[in-house]
C-alpha positions in Angstrom: -71.2 -3.8 31.0 -67.8 -4.6 32.4 -66.7 -6.0 29.1 -67.8 -2.9 27.3 -65.9 -0.7 29.8 -62.7 -2.7 29.0 -62.9 -2.1 25.2 -61.4 1.4 25.2 -58.6 0.2 27.5 -58.0 -2.7 25.2 -57.7 -0.3 22.3 -55.3 1.9 24.2 -53.1 -1.1 25.1 -53.2 -2.4 21.6 -52.2 1.0 20.1 -49.4 1.3 22.7 -48.2 -2.1 21.9 -48.3 -1.4 18.1 -46.4 1.8 18.7 -43.7 0.0 20.6 -43.5 -2.7 17.8 -43.1 0.0 15.2 -40.5 1.8 17.3 -38.6 -1.4 17.8 -38.7 -2.1 14.1 -37.4 1.3 13.3 -34.7 0.8 15.8 -33.8 -2.6 14.4 -33.7 -1.1 10.9 -31.3 1.6 12.1 -29.1 -1.1 13.7 -29.2 -3.1 10.5 -28.2 0.0 8.6 -25.3 0.5 10.9 -24.3 -3.1 10.8 -24.3 -3.3 7.0 -21.6 -0.6 6.5 -18.6 -1.9 4.7 -15.6 -3.1 6.6 -12.2 -2.1 5.4 -9.2 -4.3 4.9 -6.2 -2.0 4.4 -3.1 -3.8 3.2 0.2 -1.9 2.8 3.3 -3.7 1.6 6.8 -2.4 2.3 9.1 -1.5 -0.6 6.7 -3.0 -3.2 7.1 -1.7 -6.8 4.5 -2.9 -9.3 6.1 -6.3 -9.4 2.9 -8.3 -9.5 1.6 -10.8 -12.0 -1.3 -8.5 -12.9 1.1 -5.7 -13.7 4.0 -7.6 -15.3 2.7 -11.2 -16.0 5.9 -12.5 -17.5 8.1 -12.0 -14.5 6.3 -12.4 -11.2 4.3 -15.2 -9.6 1.7 -13.6 -7.4 -1.5 -15.6 -8.0 -3.4 -14.5 -4.8 -2.9 -10.8 -5.5 -3.7 -11.4 -9.1 -7.0 -13.0 -8.0 -7.8 -9.8 -6.0 -6.8 -7.7 -9.0 -9.1 -9.7 -11.3 -12.1 -8.7 -9.2 -11.2 -5.1 -8.5 -9.5 -2.2 -10.2 -5.8 -1.7 -10.5 -4.2 1.7 -10.9 -1.1 1.8 -13.2 -0.1 5.3 -12.4 -0.1 5.5 -8.6 2.7 7.4 -6.8 4.2 7.9 -3.4 5.0 11.3 -2.0 8.4 10.3 -0.8 10.3 7.1 -1.4 11.1 6.3 2.2 9.0 4.3 4.6 8.4 6.8 7.5 7.6 9.9 5.5 5.5 8.0 3.0 3.3 6.3 5.7 2.8 9.5 7.7 1.9 11.2 4.4 -0.8 8.7 3.3 -2.2 8.1 6.8 -2.7 11.9 7.3 -3.3 12.8 3.7 -0.7 15.5 3.9 2.5 16.0 1.9 5.9 15.8 3.6 6.3 19.6 3.7 3.2 19.7 5.8 3.9 16.8 8.1 7.5 18.1 8.3 8.8 14.5 8.2 11.6 13.6 5.7 13.3 11.0 7.9 12.0 8.9 10.7 13.0 11.1 13.6 10.0 13.2 14.5 6.3 12.8 15.3 4.0 14.9 13.3 1.6 15.8 16.2 4.6 17.5 17.9 6.5 18.8 14.9 3.7 19.9 12.5 0.2 19.8 13.9 -2.4 17.6 15.6 -3.6 16.0 12.3 -6.3 13.4 12.2 -5.2 10.1 10.7 -7.2 7.8 8.4 -7.8 5.1 11.0 -8.6 7.8 13.6 -11.2 9.3 11.3 -12.8 5.9 10.8 -12.7 5.2 14.6 -14.4 8.5 15.2 -17.2 7.4 12.9 -18.0 4.2 14.7 -15.4 1.8 13.3 -13.4 -0.6 15.3 -9.8 0.0 14.1 -6.9 -2.5 14.4 -3.3 -2.5 13.3 -1.3 -5.6 12.5 2.4 -5.5 11.4 4.0 -2.4 9.9 1.3 0.2 9.2 2.8 3.3 10.8 6.6 3.3 10.7 7.6 2.1 14.2 9.6 4.4 16.5 9.7 8.1 16.8 7.7 8.9 13.7 4.6 7.3 15.3 5.5 8.3 18.9 6.8 4.8 19.7 3.2 3.6 20.1 1.8 3.6 16.5 -0.1 6.8 17.3 -2.1 5.3 20.2 -4.6 6.1 21.5 -5.7 8.3 18.6 -5.7 5.9 15.7 -6.6 2.4 17.0 -9.3 0.8 19.1 -7.0 -1.8 20.4 -3.2 -2.2 21.0 -1.4 -2.5 17.7 0.3 -5.8 17.0 3.9 -6.1 16.0 5.4 -9.6 15.3 8.0 -10.5 17.9 10.4 -11.9 15.3 10.9 -8.5 13.8 13.4 -8.0 16.6 15.7 -10.3 14.6 15.4 -8.3 11.4 19.1 -7.7 11.0 20.4 -10.7 13.0 23.0 -13.0 11.6 20.7 -15.7 10.5 21.6 -16.0 6.8 23.6 -19.0 5.6 27.0 -18.2 4.2 30.6 -19.5 3.6 32.1 -21.8 6.2 28.7 -22.8 7.6 28.5 -19.5 9.5 25.6 -17.1 9.8 25.6 -13.6 8.3 23.5 -10.5 8.1 23.0 -10.5 4.3 20.8 -8.8 1.8 20.2 -12.1 0.1 18.8 -14.4 2.8 16.6 -17.4 1.9 16.1 -19.4 5.1 14.8 -22.6 6.6 11.9 -21.3 8.7 12.1 -24.1 11.2 15.7 -23.0 12.1 14.8 -19.3 12.5 14.2 -17.7 15.9 10.8 -18.8 17.2 10.6 -21.0 14.1 8.7 -18.4 12.2 9.0 -15.1 10.3 7.4 -11.7 10.9 4.9 -11.7 8.1 3.8 -15.2 9.0 3.1 -13.9 12.5 1.2 -10.9 11.2 -1.0 -13.1 9.0 -1.9 -15.4 11.9 -2.7 -12.4 14.0 -4.9 -10.8 11.3 -6.7 -14.2 10.7 -7.3 -14.4 14.5 -8.8 -11.0 14.4 -11.2 -12.1 11.7 -12.2 -15.2 13.6 -12.9 -13.2 16.7 -15.0 -10.7 14.8 -17.0 -13.5 13.2 -17.7 -15.1 16.6 -18.7 -11.7 17.9 -21.2 -11.1 15.0 -22.7 -14.6 15.4 -23.3 -14.2 19.1 -27.0 -13.9 20.2 -26.3 -10.5 21.8 -28.6 -7.8 20.6 -25.9 -5.1 20.7 -24.9 -4.1 17.2 -21.3 -4.8 16.1 -19.3 -1.9 14.7 -17.7 -2.4 11.3 -14.0 -2.9 11.3 -11.0 -1.2 9.8 -8.2 -3.7 9.8 -4.8 -2.5 8.7 -2.2 -5.1 7.9 1.3 -4.2 7.0 3.7 -6.7 5.4 7.4 -6.3 5.8 8.6 -8.1 2.7 10.1 -7.4 0.2 11.8 -4.8 2.4 15.5 -5.6 3.0 17.0 -7.9 4.2 15.4 -10.2 1.6 14.6 -12.9 4.1 12.0 -15.5 3.1 11.4 -19.2 3.1 14.0 -20.8 0.9 11.5 -22.9 -1.2 10.3 -19.7 -2.9 13.6 -19.6 -4.8 12.3 -22.6 -6.8 9.8 -20.3 -8.5 12.6 -18.3 -10.1 15.6 -20.3 -11.4 18.6 -18.0 -11.5 19.2 -18.7 -15.2 15.7 -17.1 -16.0 16.3 -13.9 -13.9 17.1 -11.0 -16.3 19.2 -8.0 -15.5 17.7 -4.5 -15.6 17.6 -3.4 -19.2 18.9 0.1 -18.4 21.7 -0.6 -15.9 23.6 2.6 -16.7 23.5 6.1 -15.5 20.9 8.4 -17.2 22.5 10.7 -19.8 23.1 14.1 -18.3 21.9 12.9 -14.9 22.7 15.5 -12.2 24.8 13.9 -9.4 22.4 15.1 -6.7 19.8 12.7 -8.1 22.0 9.7 -7.5 21.0 7.2 -4.7 24.2 5.4 -3.5 22.2 2.6 -1.8 24.1 2.5 1.4 21.6 0.1 3.0 22.8 -2.7 0.6 26.5 -1.7 1.0 26.2 -2.2 4.8 25.2 -5.9 4.5 27.8 -8.6 5.0 27.4 -10.2 1.6 27.7 -6.9 -0.3 30.6 -5.8 1.8 32.6 -8.8 0.7 32.2 -7.6 -2.9 34.2 -4.5 -2.1 32.2 -2.2 -4.4 33.6 1.3 -4.7 31.5 4.2 -3.3 29.4 5.8 -4.6 29.2 4.7 -8.3 30.7 1.3 -8.3 28.2 -1.3 -9.7 27.3 -4.6 -8.2 28.7 -7.5 -10.3 26.2 -8.9 -12.8 26.0 -12.3 -11.0 25.1 -10.6 -7.7 22.6 -8.4 -9.4 20.8 -11.5 -10.5 20.9 -12.9 -7.0 19.4 -9.7 -5.5 16.7 -9.6 -8.2 15.9 -13.3 -7.7 15.5 -12.8 -4.0 13.3 -9.7 -4.5 11.0 -11.8 -6.7 11.0 -14.7 -4.2 10.2 -12.3 -1.3 7.2 -11.0 -3.3 5.9 -14.5 -3.9 6.3 -15.2 -0.2 4.4 -12.1 0.6 1.7 -13.0 -1.9 1.4 -16.4 -0.3 0.7 -14.7 3.1 -1.9 -12.4 1.5 -3.6 -15.5 0.0 -4.1 -16.9 3.5 -5.5 -13.6 4.7 -7.9 -13.1 1.9 -9.1 -16.7 2.1 -9.7 -16.2 5.8 -11.7 -13.0 5.1 -14.1 -15.1 3.0 -14.1 -18.1 5.3 -15.2 -15.9 8.2 -18.0 -14.4 6.0 -16.6 -10.9 5.4 -15.7 -11.0 1.7 -19.0 -9.6 0.5 -19.0 -6.7 2.9 -15.4 -5.6 3.0 -13.6 -2.9 0.9 -10.0 -4.1 0.2 -7.2 -1.8 -0.7 -3.7 -3.1 -1.4 -0.7 -1.0 -2.3 3.0 -0.4 -1.8 4.4 2.4 0.4 6.9 3.3 -2.4 8.9 1.5 -5.1 12.3 -0.1 -5.2 15.1 0.0 -7.8 16.4 -3.4 -9.0 19.5 -2.3 -10.8 17.9 0.3 -13.0 20.5 3.2 -13.5 22.8 0.9 -11.4 20.7 1.9 -8.4 19.2 -0.3 -5.7 16.6 0.3 -3.1 14.5 3.5 -3.0 15.7 7.0 -2.0 15.1 8.8 -5.2 12.5 10.5 -7.4 12.9 8.1 -10.3 9.9 6.2 -11.6 11.1 2.9 -10.1 11.2 4.5 -6.6 7.9 6.4 -6.7 5.5 4.3 -8.8 3.6 1.8 -6.7 0.9 -0.9 -7.3 -2.6 0.1 -6.1 -5.5 -2.3 -6.2 -9.0 -1.6 -4.9 -11.8 -4.1 -4.5 -15.3 -3.0 -3.5 -18.0 -5.6 -3.1 -21.1 -5.1 -5.2 -23.5 -6.2 -2.4 -22.9 -5.7 1.3 -24.3 -8.7 3.0 -25.0 -7.7 6.6 -25.3 -10.2 9.4 -29.0 -9.6 9.5 -29.4 -10.0 5.8 -27.5 -13.3 5.8 -29.6 -14.6 8.6 -32.8 -13.8 6.7 -31.8 -15.6 3.5 -34.1 -18.4 2.6 -32.9 -21.9 1.8 -32.9 -21.3 -1.9 -30.7 -18.3 -1.6 -28.4 -20.1 0.8 -28.0 -23.0 -1.6 -27.3 -20.6 -4.4 -24.5 -18.9 -2.4 -23.0 -22.2 -1.5 -22.8 -23.2 -5.1 -21.1 -20.0 -6.2 -17.3 -20.3 -6.5 -15.3 -18.7 -3.7 -14.2 -15.1 -4.1 -10.7 -15.7 -2.6 -9.6 -19.3 -3.0 -6.2 -19.6 -1.4 -3.7 -20.3 -4.2 -0.3 -21.8 -3.3 2.1 -20.8 -6.0 4.4 -23.7 -5.1 1.7 -26.3 -6.1 0.0 -27.1 -9.4 -3.3 -25.4 -9.7 -5.5 -28.4 -9.0 -4.0 -28.6 -5.5 -5.0 -25.1 -4.6 -8.2 -24.2 -6.4 -11.6 -25.6 -6.5 -12.9 -27.2 -9.7 -15.2 -24.3 -10.2 -12.4 -21.9 -9.9 -10.3 -23.9 -12.4 -13.1 -23.8 -14.9 -13.4 -20.0 -14.6 -9.6 -19.5 -14.5 -7.3 -18.2 -17.1 -4.3 -20.5 -16.9 -1.3 -20.1 -19.1 0.1 -23.2 -20.7 3.7 -24.3 -20.2 5.8 -25.2 -17.2 4.5 -25.6 -13.6 6.1 -22.3 -12.8 3.8 -20.6 -15.3 0.7 -22.7 -14.8 0.8 -21.9 -11.1 -0.4 -18.4 -12.0 -4.1 -19.1 -12.5 -6.5 -16.2 -11.9 -10.1 -15.4 -12.6 -10.8 -13.4 -15.7 -12.0 -9.8 -15.2 -10.8 -6.8 -13.4 -10.3 -3.2 -14.6 -7.4 -1.0 -15.1 -7.1 2.7 -14.8 -4.3 4.9 -16.1 -5.4 8.1 -14.4 -2.8 9.7 -12.2 -3.3 9.1 -8.5 -1.3 9.7 -5.3 -1.1 8.0 -2.0 -2.4 11.1 -0.3 -5.6 10.4 -2.3 -6.3 7.2 -0.4 -7.8 8.9 2.7 -10.6 10.8 1.0 -11.2 7.9 -1.4 -11.9 5.3 1.4 -14.1 7.8 3.1 -16.2 8.1 0.0 -16.4 4.3 -0.6 -17.3 3.6 3.1 -19.9 6.4 3.2 -18.3 8.5 6.0 -17.6 12.2 5.7 -14.8 13.1 3.4 -12.2 15.6 4.9 -12.3 19.0 3.3 -9.5 20.2 1.1 -6.7 21.8 3.1 -6.0 25.5 2.6 -2.4 26.7 1.9 -1.4 26.7 5.5 -3.1 23.9 7.3 -0.9 23.4 10.3 -3.7 24.4 12.7 -6.4 22.4 11.0 -7.0 19.0 12.5 -8.9 17.3 9.7 -8.3 18.1 6.0 -6.8 16.5 2.9 -4.1 17.5 0.4 -5.3 14.6 -1.8 -8.4 14.1 -3.9 -10.8 11.2 -3.9 -10.7 8.8 -6.9 -13.8 7.0 -5.9 -15.4 8.3 -9.1 -13.0 6.2 -11.1 -13.7 3.1 -9.1 -17.5 3.5 -9.4 -17.5 4.4 -13.1 -17.0 1.5 -15.4 -16.9 3.6 -18.6 -13.5 5.3 -18.7 -14.6 7.4 -21.6 -16.8 9.4 -19.2 -13.8 10.3 -17.1 -11.9 11.8 -20.0 -11.6 15.6 -19.5 -13.5 15.3 -16.2 -12.5 18.0 -13.7 -11.5 15.3 -11.3 -8.7 13.9 -13.4 -5.2 15.2 -12.3 -2.8 16.5 -14.8 0.2 15.8 -12.5 1.2 14.1 -9.2 4.1 15.0 -7.0 6.9 13.4 -5.1 10.0 14.7 -3.3 13.3 13.6 -1.9 15.9 15.4 0.3 19.7 15.4 0.0 22.5 16.6 2.2 24.6 17.9 -0.7 24.9 18.2 -4.5 27.3 15.2 -4.5 26.5 11.7 -3.2 27.8 11.1 0.4 27.2 8.5 3.0 24.0 10.1 4.2 22.5 10.9 0.8 19.9 8.1 1.1 18.5 9.1 4.5 19.7 12.5 5.7 18.3 13.8 9.0 16.4 17.0 9.0 19.4 19.0 10.3 21.5 17.7 7.3 19.1 18.5 4.5 20.5 21.2 2.2 18.7 20.3 -1.1 15.2 19.1 -1.9 14.2 17.4 -5.2 10.6 18.2 -6.1 9.3 16.0 -8.9 6.2 16.3 -11.0 4.9 13.3 -12.8 2.6 14.1 -15.7 1.0 11.7 -18.2 3.8 11.9 -20.7 6.8 13.3 -18.8 8.5 13.7 -15.5 10.1 17.0 -14.4 12.2 17.4 -11.3 13.9 20.5 -9.8 16.6 20.1 -7.1 16.6 23.3 -5.1 18.1 24.7 -1.9 16.0 23.9 1.2 15.2 25.9 4.3 15.1 23.3 7.0 13.8 25.7 9.6 10.8 26.8 7.5 10.3 23.4 5.8 10.2 25.0 2.4 12.2 24.9 -0.8 14.2 28.0 -1.9 13.0 28.3 -5.5 15.5 30.9 -6.4 18.3 28.5 -5.6 18.0 25.8 -8.4 20.8 23.3 -8.2 19.8 20.9 -11.1 16.9 20.0 -13.3 15.6 16.7 -14.9 13.1 16.2 -17.7 12.2 12.8 -19.1 9.8 12.2 -21.9 8.2 8.9 -20.8 6.5 8.0 -24.1 9.9 7.7 -25.8 12.0 7.2 -22.8 10.0 5.1 -20.2 13.2 4.1 -18.4 14.2 7.8 -17.7 17.6 7.3 -19.4 18.0 10.7 -21.2 17.6 13.9 -19.2 16.3 16.5 -21.6 16.2 19.5 -19.2 19.2 21.1 -20.7 18.2 20.6 -24.3 17.8 24.2 -25.6 14.9 23.1 -27.8 12.9 22.4 -24.7 13.7 25.7 -22.9 10.2 27.1 -23.2 8.6 23.9 -22.0 11.0 23.6 -19.0 10.1 27.2 -18.0 6.4 26.3 -18.1 6.9 23.1 -16.1 9.1 25.0 -13.5 6.3 27.5 -13.0 3.7 24.7 -12.6 5.8 22.8 -10.1 6.5 25.8 -7.9 2.9 26.8 -7.9 1.8 23.4 -6.8 4.4 23.0 -4.1 3.8 26.4 -2.6 0.1 25.8 -2.7 0.3 22.7 -0.5 
């Protein structure tokens, strides 16, 4: 009888236990879902034009970025909103245009000057991501409140390499065995302050972050780990062109070409000219005694600057190779979205201009590469793999084999990678560029303000709404448009005529006057008298230089100082300004109306 009395109690306890098990399983599944969200590796490179092997194979040796490119999608028509570091970075990190952030130089903080706008890393942080910044992500100084927008944007203190303090120090070899502050600056790293360089320090710090995250995820703790948003900012090829001297060997000076269009554009308005004062202020360029503002660099020195720009890019690629290889070694490659891009372009003697500071194609066009893993392997999924699946994964070739461009391919890639690589024949300099076949290319027009909503879509977190005309009081919105549809859709024909596809993208640059002066490259807000608004369409670029109201942060459209129109199909170098050709008068009027409408809308 006692046994019979205990049966109902036993059933109750069994049911309760079963309920607890089901609840725990549901909770575990929820944790697994949270854990399986994609991480984000956000790589921004300073002053990088599309000077990569996967964009211009014949010139540049960037095998590690090419490897990433071969597995993702590259955008050939991506554009910055302003060709200056501070304004560009604040623009793409807030997804607002310079007229909205009210930043055209590096001397104001948008939260004080414009509005309390939510940033890209802040949005990810508010949706459960651990956000970290390494190197130059925000522009340091006043434009990020001297603290990289802490505590809003980052979950931990941002890291800046200590050797960046020696950025402009006299460490470059020169005549008489003395040291100079040069634009061309190949160095022996062991003889540099702290025996390293800033980008090397940033790479080590980012790799340490990945190792720490891997240890955290492999710990027996039951607490779920948040996905990470790791932003890494590389300084090179920003001036000075300081890099390990061995990278010069990749580009013999005799093989370095001059710019094909090293002359002023026909009918170029003087207000469009960039007098590249940042180069003129360097010791080695000062010695050349080049007349201001239109005097050209001598041809032999043009080759030296171009050679060093190429070498600095290969050095940067080498650092990214270490970073991507670490991402895979620590087990994150199959669950991490990777985006790599330049903050703006850089002129290499085109139009006899150097550096950025303009609305020309070479200053505004940037490389943009996005990699999205097909399968997100969460920590729990990896742990549940059976031996057969584990063996299969081990036999697969690595996603990101570190490739040293200074060594022959067999020293830097696995045999499996070599079998699946596409290696050009010829000299060691060429065969060093061995990348996996594949990858996609998109020619749709995109802007850096589009990155914010795109990453939200790819990561599965809420996308900011589109900003209204006046968004100064709105904390979270975007002046861009997500291009995730392009990334997810392998059939480009389906995107043709799609409502998403942009007909134009927009850049701008300020000037203190109609004629080039010492502050033309980087005028402070109080000096701005003219703003050049530029509209890049599929087949042409149209620019208007108009008066600017620096108190209202708006152009004065009735005060047109100059116009530019370049038909890029016939004139890709933008060498012939057709804005004053009477046969194009109707077309120019149409473009002017479209440009004004768009700029007043934002």
